[in-house]
N, C-alpha and C positions, 0 to 999 in steps of 0.2 A: 176406788180408794185413793186417797192422796197422802203423800208423805209431807209432813210439815216442813222439814228442812228443804226438800226439793221445791216445794211451793214458795217458800221464803226466798230462796236463791233466785228463782224465776222472777218473782215480783221485784226484787232488788235490781236485777238486771234491766228491767223496763225503765228504771229511773237512773241508770248508769251508776248504781250502787253495788257494792259487794259486802260480804260479811265483815271485811276489814273496815268498812265505813261506819259500823255500828259503834256507838258510844256507850250505850247501856241497854240492858233488857230488864224490864220490870213490869210489875202490876201496880195497883194503887197502894199496896202496903209492903211488897217484898221485891227485892232486886236479886237477880242471879248473874253470874259471870257470863260473858259471851260464850266461853268454852262450854260451860254447863248447858246453856241454851242449845248449842249445836249438838252436843251429846244427846240430850233428851229429844230434840226435834228430829234427829236422825232415826230414832226408834218410834216416833209417833206417826202412826198411820190412822187415818180417819176418813169418814164420808162427809165431804163438805156440802153435800146436797141438803135438800129440805128434810126437816125432822126436828132434831134438837141440836143446839150448839155444843160442840165437843171440846174445842180449844178454849182455854181460859179467856173469858170475855174482856178482861182488863189488861191483857198482854200488850205491851208497847215496846217497839224498837225505837230508841232515840238515836238519831244519826248525828255524826260529827258536824254536818253542815247545817244543823238546826232544824231539819225536817224530822218527821217521825212516821211510823207505821202503826196503826191501831187495828184491832180486829173489828171488821164490819159484820153485821148479821141481819138477816131478814128471814123470819119464819124458819129458823134453823139452818138456812144456807149461810155459809160464812166465808170470809176472805180477808186478806190484808188490805187496808185502806191507807193510802198515802195522804199525809197532811204536810203542807208547806207553811211554815210560820212566816208571815210577811214582816218586812222591816217597818218600823214606825215611819210614817210620813214626816217630812222635814218641816212641816208647818202645822199650826193649830187653827181651826176654823170656828172658834167659839162665837164669833160675831154673826155667823150665818146659820149655825146649827141650833135649832130650837125644838125639833121633834125627832123622835126615834121610831115612830110608827106611821103607818098609812093604811088605807083600806085594801091595798093590793100588794103584789110582790114587788116592792119598791126598794131601791138601795137608799143609802143615807142622803145622798144629794136629792133624789126624787122626793123623799119624804119632806124635804125642806124647800122644794120648788126652785132649786138652783142647778146650774150646769155642773157636770162632773169635770172640773178643770185638771184632774190628775190623769185622766185616761186619754192616751193618744189612740184614736180610733184605728189607725193603721197598725198599731202594735197589739190591739185587742185580739185575744185568742178565743176560739170557740171552746166551750166546755168539752172535756174529754168524756165520751161515752164508753169507750173501750180503751183501757190503758195498755194497749199492745206496743205502742211506739214510745221509746225513751224521749223524755222532754227535759230541756234545760229550763230552770226557773230562775229568772233574774232577780226575783224578790226573796229568794231563800237566804237564810242567815248563813254566813260563812266566816272563816278565819277569826276565831275569838268571839264569835257571835254569842255563844252561851254566856261568856263573861258579861257582855253588854246586856243581854237579856236578864241575867240575874240581878243586875243593878237596878232594873225597873221594878217598881212596886206594883205588881199586877194583882194583888189580892183584893 
């Protein structure tokens, strides 16, 4: 059995977050206070293994730095999933982007047969298979980022 609050605190620590870094706790249609989330999560014990999902599937922790944690699930096995919202790039490439698809697992540059001029290969990180180590994310939104993000028309 797992305790939702202990699991949450452990996952937050892996990304150098604490419950003090939570901006909001919500689902797709309802929001609760952080204090209420902690109160309920402390009493919530569940089996995160295979079977059926027990924790609300739309539960989201929005963080003050612009990242968020959502509930991941596969065949009833469930966990917190970290999502970092990248900053918009400082340039627009309308002149070279003409396709959004390809026959294989391609990124946007590969779909269009162009080089990826934004990636410094020395700085490129391998994807994380196991989120045991805390990571710093240079592309996460910080300091007033929610204000800037809200100005964008993302609908």
